[in-house]
Phi, psi and omega in degrees: 000136182284130179261139177276152177301139177090347180286138181270127179237117180066029179083003181240132179295140179295338178292334181273354180280124181266111178270186183298324179298319178296317181296315179296318179297319179294321178296317179292326178296317177295319179297322179295315180298313181292326177298316178297320178297317180297319178297317180295317179296317179297320178296319179296318178296321179296315179296319178298316177297322178295317179296316179298319178297319180291326182254025185298325179296338176273315182289334184298304179294327179296316181296313180294323178296321177296320179296316179295323181296330178297334178277321185272343183295318181302312178295327177293320177296321178297317178295323179295322177292338176271018176071021174275132178304147184300316181298315180295319178296317180296316179296318181298314181294315181295318177295324177296318179294315178298323178296320178297315180298314179296322178297318177299317179296319180295325179287321184281330184301313178300324178297316180295315182293323181290327183263356182299315179300318180295321179294319179296321179292324181278346183296319180296320178296320178296318178294323177295324176297320177297317179297317178296321180294324179293327182271319184262350182277198183294337180287325176064038179284152178268164178299322180296321178296318179295317180297317179296323178295317178295319179296320179297320178295318179297315178298321179296319179295320179294320178293332182263021184299319181294319179294323179294318180297318177294326177294328177297317180295321177293325177294320176298320177296320178294321178295321177297316177297324179295319178296316179298316179296323179296317178296317179298318181297317179296317180294314180296321178300318178300314181292325180294314182282340179278314186243005183297331182291346179270350188289311184295317174300320177298319180293323177296317178294323180291318184274347182089176185298318186278301183290316182298322179294320178296314180297319180297315179297315182295313181293327175297320177294318179298319179299314178297325179294318178297318177299319177296324179296313182295318179297320180293317180295325176296318179297316180297315180297321179295318178298316178300314183295320181294315182294313181293321179297317178297318178299318179292324178294319178297323178282359179060048180268129174297155180062028181297318180293312176302322179293324177293319177296319177298322177296321179299310181289328177293338179295340179281349179251105185301146172068290186293316182299311179295322181294312182295314179297323177293318178298317179298318179298317181293318181294317178297320177297321182295315186275347182250337181244265176198179184293321181298315179296324178296321178295318178296318178298321178296321178296318179298314181297314180296320179296318179294319179295322176293321177297319180292311187288328187252347183234297189295304183298308179298321184287309183291316179293319178296324180286317182291317184258009177057046177239143176291148181301324178295323178295320179298313180297316181291324179292320177296319179297313180295316179297318178294324179291321185276319188232016175075209185297317180297320177297322177295323180291320184270356185295316183293315175301320179295317178297319179294320178295319177296320178296321177297320177299314181294322178295319181293318176299320180296322177296320179292326175295316178300321181293333180270356180288139181296143178300335180281353181289161177303151185300323182294335178289335181267003183232023183295330181270003182083008179270162178300148184291342181283353175074018184293332182241015183243008185262011180084158185283122173284323177238154177302133182293153180299132178084355181297323183297337180251011183295332180261009180236000000 
């Protein structure tokens, strides 16, 4: 029987009855609201990425200086607690680090210089072994084919002389930019470790009790996350250097220690650093030992790189920074695709900082949930349901004032 509008059925007005049309209309209305919100958020992210891309030359030294400062800040803070002036403590720590780097170079240089003549003498023998393998090995190339290939490469190089010369000038320009960035990074690092402990208190005073405390807490967490990233990357690089160095020593490869040190520092540069250091290790093994040892060295390098990329980095970084291994891998891929090597290096810290932001927002959401809500709604961030630690800092947390110093 057809009901007229306004007629009461079972004590309920027909106007209050939600039919399928009402439900579908409400669903589309919610979809429309969320769609507009997603579009606005995506536009904001796009604009932010565009600004970062345009100002990358500014953000690049600042980002690297912040990463370096996370390593140098703890000893400067310790000296400050011992009543050492901030400027003197910062200068002392930076000079100490530079002295260590110069000392390592001074120790390795005599080894390289002392073994360079022997390596040069063995290089011709190694190249002759490669030539013999090409002719007598499974490829079965003739001497004439090898000679023609070498001649073709020489002709190609001569034809590309103009391009090579222009590339030299571009390389010189890149080297000049690298020197300028290095100076900027050192200066910014000095100022960060010298005056960084004053930043969070200033930010608290600027933002007030409510906003400033939230910003101070969040930035303190991000700072600790960056420090954890550097410590983890140092551990991974050390493991790579030790394994490859032991392998080269067993193979009786000259310059095994310098190559291991190069592997350690190359570990801080994703993809390219490990690749270049590995290629150098294999080439030195080839020209100084023999082809069989070079193959073994290549297997060791590839195994270590697979261990680093698929086990150590995702597991240790994910454990230290509370990130899933898949998130670490995807962030490195996205950062490398968008911003190259530097983006790949900074991708994990950015992802970890973003995760800290989302966790903190989630804690504030939990704190705002009504006590009458279901228990699972008050525990989405993994915090206790009573909200004792999820309501944001009422007072500045202990040590927050020095989190950036």
